[in-house]
N, C-alpha and C positions, 0 to 999 in steps of 0.2 A: 810869136808866143804860139806856143806848141797846141796840141788840137784838144791835148787834156787841157790845160789850161784854155781853152776858149770854153771848152765845158763847161769847166769848173766857174767862169765867170757869169755863164749864164744862168748858175743856180745861186748865184749868190743869195736870193728870198732867201732860202735856206742856208744861212751862213755858221749859223752855231753848229749846225749838224755836221757841214763841212771842218769847221775846226774840232769840234768833237772828234770824226774820226782818226784825224794826226793826232788827237794827245793819247787816243786809243790804242794808236801803231804804239808810237812813244812808251807808253805806258808796257805795254808789252814788252817791247824791247829791253827796256832796263830790267824789268822783270827777269826773263832769262838771259840776262849779265848775271843778276844777285844770285840768280840759280844755280848758274857757274861755277861764281866766289862758294856759293855754300857746301856745294858738290866739294870744288877742292879744297874748303874746312874741316870736310867728311861730315857737316852735319846731315846730308841727306847720302844715302846709300842704293844701292841697286842699279839699275839703269836711268840714266835719265836724257831726253834726248829735245831740241829744243827749236824754238818756231822761227832761230835768225834767221831774215829773211823773206820769213812767210805772212809778215804782219799783216801785209795789204790783203792776202786772201782770205786771212782769218775775218776781217775787221768786215771786208766787203761780201764776206760771205753770211756773216749772221746778221747786218745791215738790211740781208733780203731775203730776210727769217720771221714770221711774226713771232712770237716769246713762246705761244703753243705748241708749234712746231720742235720736232724733235729731231738731235743729233748727237751722231754715233760716229765716233773718230777710233784712232790710231794710236799707238801709243806717245807719238808727238802733237801732242793735245792742249799744254797748260795756255797757250794764247784762247786757244777755242773757247777754253774753260772762262778765261775773262773776259771775251766778249761774247760769250751768253748770257754774261751779266753775275758769275758768281764772283763773290767778295776776291781780290786777289789775296788777303789774309788767311783764307780757309784753302784757297789753292797752294799758296804756299808752303800752312802749315800740313798739310797731306803731303807733299814734297820732305819735309823732316818729321816723317812720321809721329807727327802729333795727334792729339784725339779733336785736336778743333776743326781738322781736317775734313774735305767734301767725303771722306773714304772714313772718318777715323783713324788714320795715319794704317790702313791693316793694306791700303793700296797702291801710296807712294806713286811717282812719278808717273807711269803709265795706263794707271788706274781709277781716273778722275770719275768719278758719278754723284750726280746732283739729282732729284727727281724734282725737287720743286721748280729746277731751271730747266728740265725736261733734257737733259747731258746723258744720257745713257750710254757712257764707258768712251775712250778710255778702253784699249784692248793691247793685250803684250803680243800676241798669235798674230803672225802676222796673216791680214783677211779675216780673222776671229768675228771683226763686227755686222760684213755683211751680211750673212742670213743671220743674225738677228735684226737689221734694221730691215730686210725685207718679210721676215715674221712680226715687225709694228708695222708696218704698212698693210699687211695684212690683217691684223687685227681693226685700224683704223678704217678698213674698206668693210669690214666683217658690220663694224659699229655703226656704218653710217658719220661719221666723220669728217670732216673738214682739215686735217690736221695733216701735216707733210711731213716726211721724214728726212733727213739731209745725211747721207753715209759719206765720209770723208774717209778719202785713203790714198797710199802712194803709189808712186807709178810700177813698182815694185811687184805690188798686191796683182797688177790686170796680169799676173802669167799665173797664177794657181787658179785650182778647180772651182774654189767658191767664188770665184769672182764670175766666173761664164753663169754658174748655176743661177749665183741669183739673180744679173741681168736676165736670165732666159726666162727665170720666176713672172721676175717684178712687169718684163712684155707682154709676158706671156697671159695675164693676171690682172694685167693692166693697175698697178699700183701708183699712190701716191708717194711714188721715193725720188730723191736727186744723186746721184752717184758721187761725186768729187773727186775727182785724180789729181791728188796732188802733186806735179809734173819736176821735179829737182835735178832732173837728169841724174840722177846717181841714184842707185839701191845700193845699201853702205855706199860700195866703190866701185859699184860695176855699173857702166854709161846705159840708158836706154839704148841705145842703136847696138850693144854689144848685145842683150838679153833680151830684147822682145825684135820680133820678125817684121814688125807694125809699130814703128817707132814714134808716129801719130797717134798716138793712144787713144784719143774721140773718135776717129776712126771705128776703135771694135765694137760700137754702140750698133752699126750697123747692121751687125750681124743678129742683132733680133731685132732688128728694124725698127730700134730707136734711137731720137735726138741726140745727136753725141756735136757740141760746139766745143774750140780750144777760147783761151781767151788771157790774157797777160798781169798774170796771177800776182804782178808790181804795180798795178794801177787798181787802187781799194773800187773807183768807180766803175773801173770795167767789167770789173769783178760782180760788184753789185748791180748791174745794170741787167748784166746776162745772165745771173745767179736769180734775180728778181723773177724774170720771164718764162724760165724752165721751172721755179718753183710755181708758180701761179699755172703754169700749165699740169703739173704735176697735182696740183690742189682743184683747178675746175674739172680737168676731162681725162685723170689717172693717168696723164701719160708721163708714166717713169722717161730719166733724160739722163745722160753722161757728161758732164762738165768736166775738163781738162785746164788747168790753170798752170800758168809757168810761173815760175816761182825757184830763181836760183837761192841752193843754200847756201850762207856766210860762211858755216862752219862747218865741222866733221859730221859726221853720223850720229854721234852720241860726244855726253861731254868730255870724252876719255878719247875720241880719235884724232889724231891732229889734220889727219885728211890729205895724205903725201902723195898719194896716188894723183892730183891734181898739181897740172904744170901753175908757171907763175902767170900766163897767160890769163888761163883760167882763172887763177883766183882774183886777178881784173874785170875779169868779165863781171864775172858778180859782183862784186864792190860794186862799180858802174852800175848796176840796175837794182842797189840799194834800195825799197822799195819807200823809205823815212825821208827819206834825199829828194829822191824824185817826186814826192807829195808834198813834200812841204815848200819845194821851188815851184810848182804847181800855183799852191795855194797864195804864192808872194808874188807871180806872176798875175795872178787873176785879183790880184788885191784884194784876197782875202783875211790874208795875214798880215803884217808886216812884222819886223827882224823882232820889235820888246814884245810884238805877241805871240811869237813863234817862244822864244824864250823862255816866257813865260808859262804853257803849256808845257815845255819838256821839265821846269821845273817842278812843277804843280805832280805830271804822271813822275818823277824819279822822286818825291818826297811819299808820294802811295807807292813805289813800288818797295822802300827804302820804310813802309811802315807794314808792308805784308811780312817782310824780313821781320821784322820788331814783334808781331804780332807772332810768328811762328816759333822765334825764338821763347817765349814770353809760355808759350802754350805747355799742356801735361805732360809727359810719354802715356802712354797705356799702360795702366797696371799691372803686372805680372798674372793676376790672375783673372786677366780677362782674354788670355794667350787664345783658347778656343772656342773663343765667344766667337758663332756668325760662322762656323762651321758649316753646320748646317742650319737651311731656313727655321725648319720645326726640331724637336725634340728629335731624337733618332734614339732607339730601344739597342743599349749595349756600347754605347757611343763611347771609346777611349778619351780619357786625356789623363794618359800619363804621360809624365815627362821622358827626355831623352837618360837622365838620368835616376828616373824611377826605378827598385825594382818591380821584378815582373809578378810578381807573386808576394 
């Protein structure tokens, strides 16, 4: 029995939680597969980046958070939105650009936003979420709250200025924020080793006297365990931290990326690290699931993903008259609402 299976077997007092993690991971996988299908059917426009291979990180990270904690993500956020508690139908409707989506169809794949669940984006600009996450943590500290901000980012983001500025301020002001670097070893098509002088990304925290740790992002329980400890340290002691999770990407950077820059061996290694297969085997070995139970959870998750597609398909498109709604938060004198074909005078 593997070490992970032994740890799982010892946790049988919470069998339903473990089964729930597996179902949620399967739901995210099936949801993303349906999103890829929707993109090829031209039901989804713009860019679309999937969490295939990242399911254990998303579920483990969100399991470590309290409902009141805030989450900022990059553009690869569908699975995180679902794990944060947003209904899959609303997430898919946002991908479809429908009014029932999380951002009423205005944001699309890269810009999920939901104040109720405290998912504050979804950011298409690389690193755009980091300064905002630090600002949210400053607001919590200023108000004396006990919430924590979790800021998810990709490995490529660790090379931009906003990353260093944000970590510096978080450490200097002792803000309740956890930065989570999802290291899939590829910034689009460039490996971490070719783009980062320090490829062990968690070590970058030491420059700011901040705790930095690395965890196997394909192990949902390991992610939950380390993230829980770091989040509670930020909550109780105002100790920001950097967590690097290693989560091999199963497909290309986006739906349209064939990932031809990968060798056959690299593809095989990523597939061998598939978190769904690994966690299923762990639960089977630990006696938490049997094959029939696993099949039932998988069937249920697929039905929920299919229902999300049906909901999105049936949801209305925005009315053209609302095109300029939400351009500004409050009315602005002289705001132009002229359409491209309208006369200037």
